[in-house]
N, C-alpha and C positions, 0 to 999 in steps of 0.2 A: 855846568860842566865845562871844563877846559880841555880841549883836545891837545894831544901832543903834536908838535910840529912835524912837517914832512920828514920822513925817514931818509937818511942819506946812505950811500953805499959804503961809507967809511966804516971799518971795523972798530974804530976808536969810539965813535958815538954809540950810545945805547939806544935801544928802541923807544924808550920812554924817558921823559924828563921827570926825575923824582918829585919836584915841586908840584907838577900837575897831578901826578898820581896821588900824592899826599893830600892835596886839596880835594880831589874827587872822592877819595876814601873818607875823609872827614865829613864832607857834605853828605855822602850817601849814608854814613853811619848815623848822622843826626836825623835824616829822613826815616831810616829804618827803626830807630828807637822811638820816634814820635808815632809812627804808624803802628808799631808793635804795642804801644800803650793803648792806642785807640782800639785795636783788635782785642786786647786783653779786657778792655772795658766792655766791649760787645759780648765777649765770651762769658764774662761774669754776670752781665745783665740777662743773658739768655739762659742762665743757670746750667751752663755746660760744665761737666766735670769728667775726669778720667781721660780716656783716649779721644773723646770728642773735643775737649779743650785743646789737646795737643794737635789734633787735626786742624783746628783753627789756626794754630801757630804756623804749621807748615803751609797752609793756604796763604797765610800772611806773607811768608817768605817768597812764595811763587809770585804773588801779586806785586810785591815791591820790586822783585828782580825784573819782572817783565815791564813794569813802569819805567824803571831806570833804563832798560834796553830800548824802550820806545823813545825815551828822551834822547838817547845816544844814536837814534836812527839805526839801531841794530849794528852799530860799529863800535861795540863796547871795548874791543881790543885797542882802540885809539885813546880810550879814556881810563881803562883799568888794566891791571896786569893780565887778567884772564877772565873768561866768562864765569868760571866757577866762583871767583871772588865777588862778582856782582850779586850772586845769590847767597853766598855764605859768609861774606865779609862781616866781621864783628859779631859773630853768631852768639857768643856768650853774653854780651851786653844786651843784644836784642832779645834773647830768650829770658834773661833776668828781668828786663823791663816788662815784658809780656806777662811773665809769671807773677810778678809783684802786683801789677794792676789787676790781673785776672782774679787772684785770690783775695785781694783787698775788696774789690767790687762784690765778689760773691759773698764774702763774709759780712759786709755792711748791709747788703740788700736781703740776704736770705738767712743768715745765722743770727744776727742781732736784730 
């Protein structure tokens, strides 16, 4: 994670440097997708379906968000635009990866 430099009092400078935000967003997206695939694998192997599987996805989001906040020493506003973006950034790609691996694992192990 790359922190943004010290904030100045000048109104011309923004609070965050876009390159740092972009780098941190890309890095956190890769981590979220990889861990979502891992949680999807576990949900499929544990034969979870319906709301229990979705609950695993939301637990996944919370765990990943808190791990990123711990890595940032709970100063996530120095690394990301908002705390909300730490937990929900790239949500569609994360959910798609989770859903794909979850259904694939469930079908391979229990259907076929």
